[in-house]
C-alpha positions in Angstrom: 150.9 240.8 72.9 148.0 237.8 73.4 148.4 235.4 76.2 149.8 232.7 75.1 152.3 234.7 74.0 153.0 236.4 77.0 152.6 232.7 79.4 155.1 231.3 76.9 158.0 234.1 77.2 157.0 234.0 81.4 158.3 230.1 80.7 161.1 230.8 78.2 162.7 233.2 81.3 161.5 230.7 83.5 163.5 227.5 82.1 166.8 229.8 81.9 166.4 230.9 85.1 166.5 227.3 86.5 168.9 226.5 84.2 171.3 229.1 85.8 170.1 227.7 88.9 171.4 223.9 88.3 174.6 225.3 86.9 175.4 226.8 91.0 173.7 223.9 92.9 174.5 221.3 91.0 177.9 221.7 89.5 180.5 219.6 90.8 183.4 219.8 91.9 186.8 217.9 92.1 185.9 217.5 95.8 182.9 216.1 95.0 183.2 213.7 92.6 185.3 212.8 89.5 184.9 215.5 86.4 185.0 214.1 83.1 183.3 216.9 81.3 186.2 217.7 78.3 184.6 221.0 77.9 181.6 220.2 76.8 179.5 222.4 79.2 181.2 225.2 77.4 179.9 223.8 73.9 176.4 222.9 75.4 176.2 226.6 76.9 177.6 227.9 73.9 175.8 226.6 71.3 172.2 227.1 72.9 172.5 230.2 73.7 174.1 231.7 70.3 171.1 229.8 68.3 168.7 231.5 70.9 170.1 234.7 69.5 170.1 234.0 66.2 167.5 232.4 66.0 164.7 234.2 67.9 166.5 237.7 66.1 165.8 236.1 62.3 162.2 235.3 63.6 161.8 239.0 64.7 163.9 240.2 61.1 162.1 238.1 58.6 159.0 237.3 57.2 156.7 234.6 59.6 157.2 231.8 56.7 155.4 228.9 59.4 152.1 228.0 58.0 151.8 231.6 56.9 152.1 232.4 60.3 149.5 231.2 61.4 147.6 231.9 65.1 147.4 228.3 66.1 151.3 228.0 65.8 151.2 230.1 69.3 149.3 226.9 71.6 151.5 224.3 69.7 154.7 226.1 71.4 153.9 226.9 74.0 152.0 223.1 74.6 155.7 221.8 73.0 158.0 224.2 75.8 155.5 222.9 78.5 156.0 218.8 77.5 159.7 219.9 76.9 160.1 221.3 80.6 157.7 218.3 82.3 160.2 215.8 80.1 163.5 217.8 81.5 162.9 218.5 84.9 161.1 215.1 85.4 164.5 213.6 83.7 166.7 215.3 86.5 164.4 215.2 89.6 164.6 210.9 89.1 168.7 211.5 88.7 168.0 213.6 92.2 171.9 214.0 93.7 173.9 212.3 90.7 172.7 214.7 88.2 175.5 217.7 87.9 175.2 220.1 85.0 179.3 218.9 83.9 180.0 215.0 82.9 181.2 214.3 86.4 181.1 210.3 88.0 180.2 210.8 92.0 181.2 207.7 94.1 177.1 206.3 95.0 176.3 207.1 91.9 174.8 204.1 90.1 173.0 203.2 86.5 169.7 204.7 86.1 167.3 202.1 84.8 163.9 203.3 86.1 161.8 206.1 85.3 162.1 207.6 82.0 165.9 206.6 81.7 164.0 202.6 80.9 163.4 204.3 78.0 165.9 206.5 76.8 169.5 207.5 77.8 169.3 210.8 78.1 165.7 211.8 78.7 166.5 215.4 79.9 167.9 216.4 76.4 165.3 215.0 75.2 163.1 217.6 76.8 165.8 220.3 76.0 165.7 219.7 72.2 161.4 219.4 72.6 161.7 223.2 74.6 164.7 224.6 71.7 161.8 223.9 68.8 158.9 225.6 70.8 161.1 228.3 70.0 161.4 228.5 66.6 158.1 227.3 65.7 157.0 230.3 68.4 159.1 232.6 65.9 156.8 231.2 63.0 159.8 231.0 61.3 161.1 227.3 59.4 164.5 229.3 60.0 164.3 229.8 63.6 162.7 226.6 64.0 165.8 225.0 61.8 168.4 226.8 64.0 167.4 225.8 67.4 167.2 222.0 66.2 170.4 221.9 64.3 172.9 224.3 66.6 171.7 223.1 70.2 171.3 219.4 69.4 174.5 219.4 68.2 176.2 220.4 70.6 173.9 217.9 72.9 175.7 215.3 70.5 178.8 215.9 71.6 178.0 216.4 74.7 176.1 212.9 75.0 178.9 211.2 73.3 181.2 212.4 75.8 179.0 211.0 78.8 178.6 208.1 77.5 182.4 207.4 77.4 182.5 208.8 81.1 179.8 206.3 81.8 181.1 203.3 80.0 184.2 204.1 82.1 182.4 204.4 85.5 180.1 201.6 84.8 181.7 199.3 82.5 179.7 196.1 81.1 176.6 197.4 83.2 175.9 200.5 81.1 177.2 198.4 78.0 174.0 196.1 78.6 171.7 199.1 79.4 172.8 200.9 76.1 171.9 198.1 74.0 168.4 197.7 75.2 167.5 201.6 75.0 168.5 204.8 72.6 169.9 207.9 73.4 167.1 210.5 73.0 163.8 209.1 70.6 162.5 205.9 72.3 162.9 202.7 69.3 164.3 205.7 67.0 167.3 207.0 68.6 
């Protein structure tokens, strides 16, 4: 195993550990906020873990079809993972106490329009999707990449629908106006 692959794997484990820690530390309870999750946490977590298992299994049991399994794909995957993690963690830190792993509205919460939130409404999900794509690239297999992009993104799109509904209920016209000026995941595109 080369050093790039080793660093990639270590960062993946750090990412997984940070997500478990976020579940423990930031989960909103009924005492601390109004929960509007509608099962989206289960959908997101399930889609992520199922796709990771399927993509890695497929990548390990089938030929490396992506650019002939080129060595530089490992460096690309590592770069993508780092970019995705920086984006996700920056978005989470920007929200601070308003961030929750389940969809919930806190009494003191406001619509965040600064930092990454000036350009997209869900930058932490954008970062996560880049991270998921990096796993498919690391497997050097087009099917693994498709699994890592399609399945978790579908779960996140459901989550975004639930979140935006909750935010519109909580903040009304302010959130509607904010939504008109920013895209969901990709600046200027979607």
